[in-house]
C-alpha positions in Angstrom: -86.0 175.5 184.9 -87.5 176.8 181.4 -86.0 176.6 177.6 -85.3 179.6 175.6 -85.4 180.1 171.7 -82.1 181.9 170.7 -80.6 183.6 167.3 -80.6 180.7 165.0 -84.4 180.1 165.0 -85.9 179.0 161.6 -89.3 179.8 162.4 -90.2 176.7 160.7 -92.5 175.7 163.6 -91.5 171.8 164.5 -91.0 172.9 167.7 -94.6 174.2 167.7 -96.0 170.8 166.7 -93.9 168.8 169.6 -94.9 171.0 172.7 -97.1 169.8 174.7 -98.2 172.4 176.6 -98.8 174.8 173.4 -96.4 177.3 174.9 -94.4 178.2 171.8 -95.9 181.0 169.9 -97.0 182.5 167.4 -98.0 179.0 165.6 -98.3 179.1 162.0 -102.3 179.8 162.7 -101.4 183.0 164.3 -101.4 186.4 162.5 -98.2 187.5 164.1 -96.5 184.3 162.1 -94.3 185.2 159.3 -94.0 189.0 160.9 -92.0 188.2 164.2 -88.5 187.7 163.9 -88.3 184.4 165.9 -90.4 182.0 167.7 -90.9 182.3 171.6 -91.0 180.3 174.8 -93.7 181.3 177.8 -91.7 180.7 180.5 -94.6 180.6 182.7 -96.2 177.8 180.4 -93.1 175.7 180.0 -93.0 172.4 181.7 -88.8 171.6 181.0 -89.9 168.7 178.6 -87.2 169.3 176.3 -89.2 167.9 173.3 -88.7 171.4 171.3 -85.4 171.5 171.6 -84.8 167.7 170.5 -87.1 168.6 167.5 -85.3 172.1 166.5 -83.6 171.3 163.3 -81.1 174.0 163.9 -80.0 173.6 167.6 -81.8 177.1 168.8 -83.1 175.6 171.9 -81.5 175.5 175.1 -82.1 175.3 178.5 -82.1 179.1 180.2 -79.5 178.0 183.1 -77.4 176.5 179.8 -77.1 180.1 178.3 -73.8 181.1 176.7 -72.7 184.6 178.2 -73.8 185.5 174.9 -77.2 184.2 174.6 -78.5 185.0 178.0 -80.3 188.2 176.5 -82.5 185.6 174.6 -84.2 184.8 178.0 -85.5 187.9 178.6 -86.5 188.2 174.9 -88.6 185.1 175.1 -90.3 186.6 178.1 -90.7 190.0 176.8 -92.9 188.7 174.0 -95.2 187.1 176.5 -95.6 190.7 178.5 -97.6 192.3 176.2 -100.4 189.9 176.2 -102.8 190.1 179.0 -103.1 187.1 181.5 -106.3 185.6 180.0 -105.0 186.1 176.4 -102.6 183.0 177.2 -102.5 179.6 177.9 -102.1 179.2 181.8 -98.7 177.4 183.0 -99.1 174.0 182.5 -102.2 174.1 180.5 -102.9 171.0 177.7 -103.1 171.9 174.4 -106.7 170.8 174.5 -107.3 173.4 177.6 -110.0 176.2 178.2 -107.6 178.5 176.4 -106.8 176.6 173.3 -109.2 178.6 170.9 -107.1 181.3 172.0 -104.1 180.3 170.6 -105.0 178.1 167.9 -103.1 174.7 167.1 -100.4 173.6 164.3 -101.9 172.1 161.5 -99.8 170.7 159.0 -101.9 167.8 157.9 -102.7 167.6 154.1 -103.6 164.2 152.3 -105.6 162.7 149.3 -108.2 160.1 149.9 -107.0 156.8 150.5 -108.4 155.1 147.3 -106.6 157.7 145.3 -103.5 156.8 143.2 -99.6 157.9 143.7 -99.3 161.4 142.1 -95.9 161.8 140.6 -94.4 165.4 141.3 -91.6 167.3 140.0 -89.8 169.8 142.5 -87.3 172.1 140.9 -84.8 173.2 143.2 -83.3 171.5 145.8 -83.2 174.1 148.6 -85.3 174.5 151.7 -88.6 175.5 149.5 -88.2 172.9 147.5 -87.2 170.5 150.2 -90.1 171.4 152.5 -92.9 170.8 149.5 -91.1 167.2 149.0 -91.1 166.7 152.3 -94.7 167.3 152.9 -95.6 165.5 149.6 -93.6 162.3 150.8 -94.9 162.2 154.7 -98.8 162.9 153.8 -99.1 161.4 150.6 -98.1 158.8 148.5 -97.0 160.6 145.9 -93.7 159.9 143.9 -91.2 162.8 144.1 -88.5 163.8 141.2 -86.1 166.3 142.6 -84.4 168.6 140.0 -81.6 171.2 140.6 -79.6 173.2 137.8 -76.6 172.4 139.8 -74.6 168.9 140.2 -75.6 168.9 144.1 -78.5 169.5 146.0 -78.8 172.0 149.0 -79.7 175.6 147.5 -79.7 177.9 150.0 -78.7 176.0 152.9 -75.3 174.9 150.8 -74.6 178.1 149.2 -76.4 181.0 151.0 -76.3 180.4 155.0 -72.9 182.2 156.3 -70.2 179.4 157.1 -70.2 180.4 160.7 -73.9 179.7 161.3 -73.4 175.9 161.4 -76.4 175.3 163.5 -78.4 176.5 160.9 -76.9 174.4 158.2 -78.2 171.5 160.4 -81.5 172.1 158.3 -80.1 170.4 155.6 -79.6 166.9 157.7 -83.1 166.9 158.0 -84.0 167.6 154.0 -80.8 165.3 153.3 -82.7 162.1 154.6 -85.2 162.7 151.7 -82.5 162.4 148.7 -82.5 158.8 149.2 -86.4 158.0 150.1 -87.9 154.9 148.2 -90.4 157.2 146.5 -87.6 159.7 145.3 -85.8 160.3 141.8 -83.2 162.6 141.5 -82.0 164.2 138.7 -78.8 167.1 139.7 -77.1 169.0 137.1 -80.6 169.7 134.8 -81.8 173.6 134.4 -85.6 173.6 133.6 -86.0 175.8 131.0 -82.7 175.2 129.1 -82.2 171.4 129.4 -85.3 170.4 129.6 -88.6 172.8 129.1 -91.7 173.4 131.2 -93.9 171.7 128.7 -91.6 168.6 129.1 -91.5 168.6 132.4 -95.5 168.9 132.4 -95.5 166.0 130.2 -94.0 163.5 132.4 -95.5 164.4 136.0 -99.1 165.3 137.3 -97.3 167.9 138.7 -94.3 170.4 138.8 -93.8 172.8 141.7 -90.6 175.5 140.8 -88.8 176.2 144.0 -85.9 178.1 142.1 -85.5 181.4 144.2 -84.3 184.8 143.3 -80.8 184.3 142.6 -80.2 188.1 140.7 -79.4 191.1 143.2 -81.2 194.2 143.1 -78.5 197.1 141.7 -77.9 200.7 143.1 -78.0 202.6 140.1 -75.1 204.9 141.0 -72.0 206.0 138.7 -69.3 204.0 139.2 -71.2 200.9 140.3 -70.0 198.5 137.4 -66.2 199.4 138.2 -64.5 196.0 139.2 -64.4 197.6 143.1 -68.3 196.8 143.3 -69.5 193.3 143.9 -73.1 192.3 144.4 -73.7 190.5 148.2 -75.1 187.4 146.0 -71.7 187.3 144.9 -69.5 187.8 148.0 -72.0 185.2 150.0 -71.5 182.6 146.5 -67.7 183.4 146.7 -67.0 182.8 150.6 -69.7 179.4 150.2 -67.7 177.3 147.3 -70.7 178.1 144.9 -69.4 176.6 141.2 -70.0 179.8 139.8 -68.3 182.2 141.8 -65.0 180.6 142.0 -63.3 182.2 139.3 -64.0 185.7 139.9 -62.1 186.0 143.4 -62.4 188.8 145.5 -59.9 191.8 146.2 -59.3 191.9 150.1 -56.6 194.0 149.8 -57.2 197.3 151.4 -58.6 198.2 155.2 -62.0 199.1 154.6 -65.0 197.9 153.1 -68.4 199.6 152.4 -71.5 197.3 152.6 -74.5 198.9 151.3 -78.0 197.3 153.0 -79.7 197.1 156.3 -80.4 193.4 156.2 -79.2 190.3 157.7 -77.0 189.6 154.4 -75.6 193.0 155.1 -74.4 191.3 158.5 -73.4 188.5 157.5 -71.2 189.9 154.6 -69.7 192.1 157.2 -68.8 189.9 160.2 -67.4 187.6 157.6 -65.1 190.3 156.4 -63.6 190.8 160.3 -64.0 187.5 161.6 -60.9 185.6 162.8 -59.6 183.4 160.2 -58.8 181.0 162.8 -62.5 180.4 164.3 -63.6 180.6 160.1 -61.2 177.6 159.8 -63.4 175.6 161.9 -66.2 176.0 159.7 -67.0 174.8 156.1 -66.1 178.2 154.3 -64.5 177.6 151.2 -60.8 176.9 150.9 -60.2 179.8 148.4 -62.0 182.4 150.8 -60.5 181.3 153.7 -57.0 181.3 152.2 -57.9 185.1 150.9 -59.4 186.3 154.1 -55.9 185.0 156.2 -53.9 187.3 153.4 -56.6 190.1 153.3 -56.0 193.5 155.4 -59.6 194.3 156.3 -59.7 196.0 159.2 -63.3 198.0 158.9 -66.6 197.4 157.4 -69.2 200.5 157.2 -72.6 199.3 156.7 -74.8 201.8 155.1 -78.5 202.4 156.1 -80.6 204.5 153.9 -82.8 205.3 156.8 -82.8 205.1 160.7 -81.5 202.4 163.3 -85.7 202.1 163.6 -86.0 200.9 159.9 -83.3 198.5 159.7 -84.6 195.3 157.8 -82.2 192.8 160.0 -83.4 190.5 162.9 -82.4 192.0 166.4 -80.7 188.1 166.8 -78.3 189.1 164.5 -77.5 192.3 165.8 -77.1 190.9 169.1 -74.9 188.5 167.5 -72.6 191.2 166.4 -72.5 192.7 170.0 -70.4 189.1 170.9 -68.3 188.9 168.3 -64.6 188.3 169.6 -62.2 190.9 168.7 -64.5 192.8 166.8 -65.6 196.1 168.1 -69.5 197.4 166.7 -69.9 201.3 166.9 -72.5 203.9 165.6 -71.8 206.3 163.3 -73.2 209.8 164.4 -73.0 211.9 161.6 -76.6 212.5 161.8 -78.3 213.4 164.9 -81.4 211.2 163.6 -79.7 208.3 164.2 -78.8 209.0 168.1 -82.1 210.6 169.1 -84.3 207.1 167.4 -81.7 205.0 169.3 -82.4 207.3 172.7 -86.0 206.7 172.0 -86.2 203.0 171.3 -87.9 200.4 174.2 -86.1 197.5 175.3 -87.6 195.2 172.6 -86.7 197.6 169.7 -83.9 196.7 167.3 -82.8 200.3 168.0 -82.9 199.7 171.6 -80.0 197.1 170.7 -77.6 199.7 170.1 -78.0 201.8 173.1 -74.9 202.0 174.8 -72.5 201.2 171.9 -69.3 203.5 171.4 -70.2 206.4 168.7 -68.0 207.8 166.4 -67.7 210.1 162.9 -66.2 208.0 159.9 -62.9 209.1 159.1 -62.8 209.7 155.1 -59.1 208.4 154.9 -59.3 204.4 155.1 -58.4 203.3 158.8 -54.6 202.6 158.4 -53.4 203.9 161.5 -55.4 201.4 163.6 -53.1 199.5 165.8 -52.3 195.9 165.3 -55.0 193.6 164.6 -57.9 195.8 165.8 -61.1 195.3 163.8 -64.3 196.9 163.5 -68.1 197.2 162.0 -69.4 200.8 162.1 -73.0 200.9 161.4 -73.9 204.2 159.8 -77.7 205.1 159.1 -79.5 208.2 157.1 -76.3 207.6 154.7 -76.8 205.9 151.1 -73.9 205.8 148.2 -74.2 208.3 145.6 -71.2 207.2 143.6 -68.1 205.3 143.3 -65.0 207.1 142.5 -61.9 205.8 140.9 -58.6 207.8 141.1 -55.0 207.5 140.8 -55.1 207.4 144.9 -57.3 204.4 145.3 -61.0 204.1 145.2 -63.8 205.8 147.5 -67.5 206.0 147.9 -69.4 209.2 148.0 -71.9 208.8 150.5 -74.7 211.3 151.6 -73.6 212.7 154.6 -76.7 214.3 156.4 -77.9 218.2 156.0 -77.3 220.2 152.5 -74.8 221.4 150.6 -74.2 225.1 149.6 -76.3 224.5 146.6 -79.0 223.2 148.3 -78.3 219.3 147.8 -77.7 216.6 150.0 -74.5 217.0 151.6 -71.9 214.3 151.0 -68.7 212.6 152.5 -66.2 210.6 150.7 -65.0 207.3 152.2 -61.9 205.6 151.3 -62.7 202.1 150.5 -61.1 199.2 148.6 -64.4 197.3 147.9 -68.0 197.7 147.8 -70.7 194.9 148.1 -74.1 196.2 147.7 -76.7 193.8 149.8 -80.3 195.8 149.2 -82.0 192.6 148.0 -82.7 189.6 145.7 -84.8 189.4 142.3 -86.4 186.4 140.9 -85.4 185.6 137.4 -87.8 184.2 134.8 -88.0 180.7 133.9 -88.7 180.0 130.1 -92.2 178.9 129.8 -93.8 180.0 132.6 -95.6 183.7 133.4 -93.2 186.3 135.2 -93.9 189.6 136.8 -91.1 191.8 136.1 -92.0 194.1 138.9 -91.8 192.1 141.1 -89.4 189.3 139.9 -92.2 186.5 140.8 -94.3 184.1 139.0 -97.8 184.9 139.5 -99.7 182.6 141.1 -103.1 181.7 143.1 -101.9 180.2 146.5 -99.1 178.4 144.6 -100.7 177.4 141.4 -99.4 179.5 138.5 -101.4 181.5 136.5 -102.6 180.1 133.0 -100.9 176.9 133.7 -102.8 173.8 135.2 -100.7 171.6 136.8 -97.5 173.5 137.4 -97.0 175.7 141.2 -94.4 177.8 142.8 -93.1 178.1 146.5 -90.6 180.2 148.0 -88.9 183.2 146.9 -90.4 182.8 143.2 -93.5 182.6 144.6 -93.9 185.5 147.4 -90.7 187.4 146.8 -87.5 187.3 148.4 -88.6 187.8 152.3 -88.6 185.1 155.0 -86.1 182.9 156.2 -85.2 179.1 155.5 -88.7 178.5 157.8 -91.2 180.4 156.5 -90.9 178.1 153.7 -92.5 175.2 155.4 -95.9 177.5 155.7 -95.4 178.5 152.0 -94.6 174.8 150.8 -97.9 173.4 153.1 -100.1 176.4 151.2 -98.6 175.3 147.6 -98.9 171.5 148.6 -102.4 172.1 149.7 -103.5 174.0 146.7 -102.1 171.0 144.6 -103.6 168.1 146.3 -107.2 170.0 146.0 -106.7 170.7 142.4 -105.7 166.4 142.4 -109.1 165.9 143.8 -111.1 168.3 141.7 -109.5 166.4 138.6 -107.8 169.5 137.4 -104.6 168.0 136.9 -103.5 167.4 133.2 -102.9 163.4 132.6 -99.2 163.1 131.9 -98.2 161.3 129.0 -94.7 159.8 129.9 -93.7 158.1 132.8 -90.6 158.3 134.8 -88.4 156.1 133.0 -88.7 158.0 129.9 -87.9 161.4 131.6 -84.9 159.8 133.0 -83.9 158.9 129.5 -84.8 162.2 128.4 -82.6 163.8 131.1 -80.1 161.7 130.3 -79.9 162.5 126.5 -79.8 166.3 127.7 -77.0 166.1 130.1 -75.1 162.6 130.2 -73.2 164.0 133.2 -76.5 164.0 135.4 -76.0 163.4 139.0 -78.5 160.7 140.9 -78.9 160.3 144.6 -75.8 157.9 145.0 -73.8 160.3 143.3 -74.4 163.2 145.8 -73.7 160.6 149.0 -70.5 160.2 147.2 -70.0 164.0 146.9 -70.7 164.4 150.6 -68.4 161.6 151.7 -65.6 163.0 149.9 -66.3 166.7 151.1 -66.3 165.2 154.9 -63.6 163.1 154.1 -61.2 165.9 152.9 -62.4 168.3 155.9 -61.6 165.3 158.3 -58.1 165.7 157.2 -57.7 169.4 157.0 -59.5 169.6 161.0 -62.6 171.1 159.6 -66.5 169.4 159.2 -66.2 169.6 155.8 -64.0 171.4 152.4 -66.5 171.7 149.7 -65.8 170.3 146.1 -65.9 174.2 144.1 -66.2 173.4 140.6 -68.7 171.7 138.6 -65.8 169.5 137.0 -64.8 168.2 141.0 -68.1 167.6 141.9 -69.1 165.4 138.8 -65.7 163.6 138.8 -66.7 162.7 142.4 -70.1 161.8 141.7 -69.4 159.9 138.5 -66.1 158.3 138.9 -64.1 157.3 135.6 -67.2 158.7 133.8 -65.9 162.5 133.3 -62.8 161.8 131.1 -65.1 159.6 128.6 -67.8 162.2 128.4 -65.7 165.7 127.9 -63.7 164.0 125.1 
């Protein structure tokens, strides 16, 4: 029996580090690492020890004979990855990591350290999502550094809490790995403090040896079409925040009264929002989805989601594993719109390992212009429409529609179009970083200019995650990204190029409390976690999130909120 890596693989390579026979690839030292959608276990070399499954932070690894019906394809996916290598370019079955072929594959290396006589550094990490927490974890495990965790929200988690879809609970488990560092004896936590607003970049630098910014990419890209600012057009960023109980999204609400929603984009986020829109609310009730979103989805009338891709299925940005998951979504039909013959040609020409090949055998249809009001009962479906993009959102007396390209040319030689009736359009075409006051910013890329993580022109300041490399790569990609940044920081420390701080940790704590008396610490965060889990138990759910800043602070600091807001 061998093991296989499945859909929820986070690519952080924890499994690589514990494998005794070096059978999980690509490793962080291999060129393909970061470009493959997931890691793969070589079935010929696996010795069935289970070390990788025990170490996996997102429960993505299972024995092949224990895979569910919806996961059995992953055994073939794992094996197929190695089929492209010649026998002499892969480790022999059972080979030790120091065996004769070790030089071919390389081994994972995450060690970074300071000389034994080097005093502890004081490092601030701005942002408590995966990028920030991988950097903090690296510092705490490999050095004697003291870490200050800062987040603009009064609760930690970042992308894990507010970005991962609620029906992906295994992926959220990586948050358990990070949470054990929240109460680490060398960690101080200040939640509810925004860098650049409550404390400046200069003030952060004045109280720490180094500052790592892990602020992500919270803005979204726009379509640039007429009608985009109408009430029926939202960003996927807002929608994801809404169903994940982000405090800044609660008040907006989402109108789900129409039967069709159009989602623009072909990445994993587009598939996430499409899946949530047509998922069985009863199944979602077993997750940590926001209570207000669950209520709205139960009352909503959405039965069809049309996912628009500007290019063909061979160029889609979603991962093969997320697409496979849609094929096994209970009660939901996955179909392909055949308005353009290029779509069918790409699917038919695709190989079994290609994303387009996953679509082979799916029903094909032409999307009706009208909203699917006549569909029987509770039938739900997701329509993948390629070679199509929105050109205008139309608000008319009879309702809302989205004008999309339809293949071919019209009578005037321009692109042919079709109008799809839709109650809502969600744009999921990418994220974009926002500038942090006091730091340089590249408007073209939406990132902070840097060299190996070191911010250009600001000695002692560093970046990690999407604000460093742009909005690419999943949760696990931040581990190697953080390793590079931390390595650069430690090299600067050894070289003596870090500016000396003028204030200490206590002085910074006093400064923070003056700027925001409602700041939340590790004990307050633990109180929030207990309260949400207690609410979940009462409702038969894993947790029910507190959805407003006031609720979060009142729970973290009981008895203090009323005095502070008088």
